[in-house]
C-alpha positions as CSV (number, residue, x, y, z in Angstrom):
1,X,-11.7,29.9,-25.2
2,X,-12.3,26.6,-27.0
3,X,-15.5,24.9,-26.0
4,X,-13.6,21.7,-25.4
5,X,-11.4,23.2,-22.7
6,X,-12.9,23.5,-19.3
7,X,-12.0,26.9,-17.7
8,X,-9.5,26.8,-14.8
9,X,-9.9,29.8,-12.4
10,X,-7.0,29.7,-10.0
11,X,-5.8,31.9,-7.2
12,X,-2.3,32.2,-5.7
13,X,-2.2,33.5,-2.2
14,X,1.6,33.8,-2.1
15,X,2.8,34.4,1.5
16,X,-0.5,35.6,3.0
17,X,-3.0,34.4,5.6
18,X,-2.8,32.5,8.8
19,X,-5.0,29.4,9.5
20,X,-7.8,31.4,11.2
21,X,-7.8,33.8,8.3
22,X,-7.9,30.9,5.9
23,X,-10.9,29.4,7.7
24,X,-12.7,32.8,7.6
25,X,-11.9,33.2,3.9
26,X,-13.5,29.9,2.9
27,X,-16.5,30.5,5.2
28,X,-17.2,33.6,3.0
29,X,-16.0,32.2,-0.3
30,X,-17.5,28.7,-0.6
31,X,-21.2,29.9,-0.5
32,X,-20.5,32.5,-3.2
33,X,-19.4,29.8,-5.7
34,X,-21.9,27.2,-4.7
35,X,-23.5,25.7,-7.8
36,X,-20.6,26.6,-10.1
37,X,-20.2,23.4,-12.1
38,X,-18.9,24.3,-15.6
39,X,-15.4,25.4,-14.5
40,X,-12.6,24.4,-12.2
41,X,-11.9,26.5,-9.1
42,X,-8.4,26.3,-7.5
43,X,-6.7,28.1,-4.6
44,X,-3.0,27.6,-4.0
45,X,-2.2,28.5,-0.4
46,X,0.9,28.5,1.8
47,X,2.0,25.1,3.1
48,X,0.8,26.0,6.7
49,X,-2.7,26.6,5.4
50,X,-3.2,23.5,3.3
51,X,-4.8,21.4,6.0
52,X,-7.2,24.1,7.0
53,X,-8.1,24.9,3.3
54,X,-8.7,21.3,2.5
55,X,-11.0,20.8,5.5
56,X,-12.9,24.0,4.7
57,X,-13.5,23.1,1.1
58,X,-14.3,19.4,1.5
59,X,-17.3,18.5,-0.8
60,X,-17.5,22.0,-2.2
61,X,-15.9,21.7,-5.7
62,X,-13.1,24.1,-4.7
63,X,-9.7,22.5,-5.2
64,X,-6.6,23.2,-3.2
65,X,-3.0,23.4,-4.5
66,X,0.5,24.2,-3.2
67,X,2.7,26.9,-4.5
68,X,5.9,24.9,-5.0
69,X,7.5,21.6,-4.2
70,X,10.8,19.8,-4.4
71,X,11.4,17.2,-7.0
72,X,12.9,14.6,-4.7
73,X,11.0,11.9,-2.9
74,X,12.7,12.7,0.4
75,X,16.1,13.8,1.5
76,X,18.3,16.3,3.2
77,X,16.6,19.4,1.8
78,X,15.9,21.6,4.8
79,X,12.8,23.7,4.4
80,X,11.5,21.9,1.3
81,X,8.3,19.8,0.8
82,X,8.2,16.6,-1.2
83,X,5.4,15.8,-3.7
84,X,4.4,12.7,-1.8
85,X,3.8,14.9,1.3
86,X,1.4,17.0,-0.7
87,X,-0.5,14.0,-2.0
88,X,-0.8,12.6,1.5
89,X,-2.6,15.8,2.6
90,X,-5.0,15.6,-0.3
91,X,-3.6,18.3,-2.5
92,X,-4.4,18.0,-6.2
93,X,-2.4,20.8,-7.9
94,X,1.0,22.6,-7.5
95,X,2.3,25.8,-9.0
96,X,5.7,25.3,-10.6
97,X,8.1,28.0,-11.9
98,X,6.3,31.1,-10.7
99,X,8.4,34.1,-11.6
100,X,9.0,34.9,-7.9
101,X,10.4,31.4,-7.4
102,X,12.7,31.9,-10.4
103,X,13.7,35.4,-9.4
104,X,14.2,35.1,-5.6
105,X,15.0,31.4,-5.2
106,X,17.0,30.7,-8.3
107,X,14.7,28.1,-9.9
108,X,16.0,27.2,-13.3
109,X,14.2,25.6,-16.3
110,X,16.5,22.5,-15.9
111,X,15.3,22.1,-12.3
112,X,11.7,22.7,-13.3
113,X,11.8,19.9,-15.9
114,X,12.5,17.6,-13.0
115,X,9.7,19.1,-10.8
116,X,7.1,18.8,-13.6
117,X,8.1,15.1,-14.0
118,X,7.9,14.5,-10.3
119,X,4.5,16.1,-10.0
120,X,3.0,14.0,-12.7
121,X,4.6,10.9,-11.3
122,X,2.8,11.5,-8.0
123,X,-0.6,12.3,-9.7
124,X,-0.3,16.1,-9.0
125,X,-1.3,18.5,-11.7
126,X,1.2,21.2,-12.3
127,X,0.4,24.9,-13.1
128,X,3.6,25.7,-15.0
129,X,4.3,29.5,-15.2
130,X,6.2,31.2,-18.0
131,X,6.7,34.8,-18.8
132,X,9.0,37.6,-19.8
133,X,10.4,40.7,-18.1
134,X,9.7,44.2,-19.2
135,X,13.2,44.5,-20.7
136,X,12.6,41.3,-22.7
137,X,9.2,42.5,-23.9
138,X,10.7,45.9,-25.0
139,X,13.6,44.1,-26.7
140,X,11.1,42.0,-28.7
141,X,12.2,38.7,-27.3
142,X,8.9,37.6,-25.6
143,X,8.4,34.8,-28.0
144,X,11.9,33.4,-27.6
145,X,11.6,33.6,-23.8
146,X,8.4,31.8,-23.4
147,X,9.0,29.2,-26.1
148,X,12.4,28.5,-24.6
149,X,10.9,28.0,-21.1
150,X,8.2,25.7,-22.3
151,X,10.7,23.6,-24.4
152,X,12.9,22.9,-21.4
153,X,10.3,22.8,-18.6
154,X,8.2,20.2,-20.5
155,X,11.0,18.1,-22.0
156,X,10.3,15.1,-19.8
157,X,6.5,15.1,-20.5
158,X,4.9,12.9,-23.2
159,X,2.1,14.1,-25.5
160,X,-0.3,11.8,-23.6
161,X,0.6,13.4,-20.3
162,X,0.6,17.0,-21.6
163,X,-3.2,17.7,-21.1
164,X,-2.6,17.1,-17.3
165,X,-0.4,20.2,-17.2
166,X,-1.8,23.7,-17.2
167,X,0.4,26.5,-18.5
168,X,0.1,30.0,-17.0
169,X,1.5,32.9,-19.0
170,X,2.4,35.6,-16.6
171,X,4.2,38.7,-17.9
172,X,6.6,39.5,-15.1
173,X,6.1,43.2,-15.6
174,X,2.4,42.9,-14.9
175,X,2.5,40.9,-11.6
176,X,1.6,43.0,-8.7
177,X,2.4,46.2,-10.5
178,X,-1.2,47.2,-11.5
179,X,0.0,47.1,-15.1
180,X,-2.0,44.6,-17.1
181,X,-1.3,43.2,-20.5
182,X,-4.3,44.2,-22.6
183,X,-6.6,41.2,-23.4
184,X,-5.2,41.3,-27.0
185,X,-1.6,41.3,-25.7
186,X,-2.4,38.4,-23.4
187,X,-4.1,36.5,-26.2
188,X,-1.2,37.1,-28.6
189,X,1.4,35.5,-26.2
190,X,-1.0,32.7,-25.1
191,X,-1.4,31.8,-28.8
192,X,2.4,31.7,-29.0
193,X,2.5,29.3,-26.1
194,X,-0.1,27.1,-27.8
195,X,1.7,27.1,-31.1
196,X,5.0,26.1,-29.3
197,X,3.1,23.2,-27.6
198,X,1.7,22.1,-31.0
199,X,5.2,22.1,-32.4
200,X,6.5,19.9,-29.6
201,X,3.4,17.7,-28.9
202,X,1.1,17.9,-31.9
203,X,-2.7,17.7,-31.4
204,X,-2.4,17.4,-27.6
205,X,-1.7,21.1,-27.5
206,X,-5.4,21.8,-28.2
207,X,-6.3,20.1,-24.9
208,X,-3.9,22.1,-22.7
209,X,-5.4,24.8,-20.6
210,X,-3.4,28.0,-20.9
211,X,-4.1,30.6,-18.2
212,X,-3.3,34.3,-18.1
213,X,-1.9,35.9,-14.9
214,X,-0.8,39.4,-14.1
215,X,-3.0,42.0,-12.3
216,X,-6.2,40.1,-13.0
217,X,-9.2,41.5,-11.2
218,X,-13.0,41.4,-11.3
219,X,-12.9,44.6,-13.5
220,X,-11.1,42.9,-16.4
221,X,-12.0,39.2,-16.1
222,X,-14.9,39.1,-18.6
223,X,-12.8,40.7,-21.3
224,X,-9.8,38.4,-20.7
225,X,-12.0,35.3,-20.7
226,X,-13.5,36.3,-24.0
227,X,-10.2,35.7,-25.8
228,X,-10.1,32.5,-27.9
229,X,-7.0,30.9,-26.4
230,X,-7.3,32.0,-22.7
231,X,-8.7,29.1,-20.8
232,X,-8.6,30.6,-17.3
233,X,-6.5,32.8,-15.0
234,X,-3.9,32.6,-12.2
235,X,-4.8,35.4,-9.9
236,X,-2.5,36.9,-7.2
237,X,-3.7,39.8,-5.0
238,X,-7.3,39.7,-6.1
239,X,-7.6,36.1,-4.9
240,X,-7.0,37.2,-1.3
241,X,-10.5,38.8,-1.2
242,X,-13.3,36.2,-1.2
243,X,-15.8,38.4,-2.9
244,X,-13.5,39.6,-5.6
245,X,-12.2,36.1,-6.3
246,X,-15.8,34.8,-6.4
247,X,-16.7,37.3,-9.0
248,X,-13.6,36.3,-11.0
249,X,-14.6,32.6,-10.8
250,X,-18.1,33.5,-11.9
251,X,-16.9,35.4,-15.0
252,X,-19.6,36.1,-17.6
253,X,-19.0,34.4,-20.9
254,X,-19.6,36.6,-23.9
255,X,-23.0,36.2,-25.6
């Protein structure tokens, strides 16, 4: 991890936790990360939990994000949430393009380009997810997949705006499966992502935080964060446990 890039330790709760469970989580979590000042802490919670999470983390340094959004300002899009609605609540981040959104809800790279643009226009910071399937990895097309995703998803972003976007490399075959890319495998593809950003945006690529996601847990966080291009993590299941996620947030930098 470059010294110039501030670590971003992010959690994605997916479709878990009610409002009372959310309040209980932060009651346990916030004291465990008190005093953490050299890295950003982010939890992306379900829409129904956003208000509770924001209230529970006020003044704590823990940031709250959403897990998706629509690109439109408003409109006849039943079930969707507009970027301005998130801003009004006080949300600062939004995950875009998670593999589950792509797989189950048909999100395309073309649609994501519009979402990234809309997020930035509203002052939201996107965590843009890219990653390959097991078939694609075994076929040797990982590079083509992630570079192609980044090229389209970021096509409406300028070099000046790029550092406001975080990229999360999440190999789809390692999400929720217990299978984890080795730290070296993660580093290799994260470096591919950074090279692709450099090709498209020049020196701004060095300022972009690139995260790894995929069965991240307390047991492997220190080794992952020791890799030169990994600037943080996007954690799924392990972020649901306040003690486990606090340990992840408080990773030990190599000496």
